[in-house]
C-alpha positions, 0 to 999 in steps of 0.5 A: 658533594655526591651527584649521580646521572642515572636511569632508574627503573621501579614502581610508582609508590606515591601519588603524583602531584603538581606543585609550585616552587618558591619561584612560582614554577610548576613541577611534578612530584611523586615517589618511586620504589626500587628494590636494591639487591643484597650482598648479605641478608635480604633485598631492600626497597628504597623510595626515591622522591622524584621532581620534574619541571612540568607545566601540564596539569594532566601530566600527574595522571600518567603515573598512577601508584603501582605502575612501572616506569623508567626515569632519567635524571640526576640523583642526590643523597641527603643524610639526616642523622641515621636516615639517608634520603634519595632525591631525583631531578628528572629529565625524562620519564617513560611508561612503556617498554620497561624492563622487568627488574628494578635498577639504578644505573649510571655515573657518580661524581663525588667530592669529599674526604678520605676515610682511614682505611686505604688499601692496595690489593691484587686480583687473581692475575696479580694486577693491583687495585685500590680500595678506599672509602670517603665521606661527603658531609652536610651541616645539620644544625650545629653538627655534621652528617656524613654520607659514605661511599666505597670506591674500587679503582682497578689497575691502580695502587694507592697514590701518595696524596691518598691519606686519611682526611685528604680531599678527593674528587672521583668519578665512575660507575655507580654501584648500589647494594645492601649489606645487612639491611644497610644501603651502601653506595659504591663507585667503580672509579674511572677518574680520581684526583686530589681535592684542595679543600678550602679552609673551614668548609661548611659543606663538602 
């Protein structure tokens, strides 16, 4: 499980349309392009699929392709094979007073399994910090797809329970970047704890 409460600033990339869900409830649907800065290589543009509950048919006309907007809501990730899709359930959309630079800022909540590399390092002042990666899995047919997140927990060393494949709950600041054209999800940890996994989970 990866859920992020965020604010997104970007450019409308896909025509806004009114749609209806299975329960017959109307919602607004469109895409937003956001440029993510690169640690190495060139910046990468990602598209976020936006959905917002809406019962006003003329709402779609407020967001023409190419317009700059700010969107608040819940961002989730969907991994299918090598493709990572970004979906957002919007609670508020602004069209005025938009900052000039693209951004995705907010908090991330994560539940999943620790990877094999868990390290305690020290900063220039000798203070410890723990660096680790963990993955959330989604069932895809007979197999699973894995979305990885990199974590940095400043002021803390590796805890005893933090072993490869152990379940982990974590919350913190969302950090998104690009490395060699690959989108990376990161978290500056505020809270971390052991997640007691259920036997044979079908989804994490």
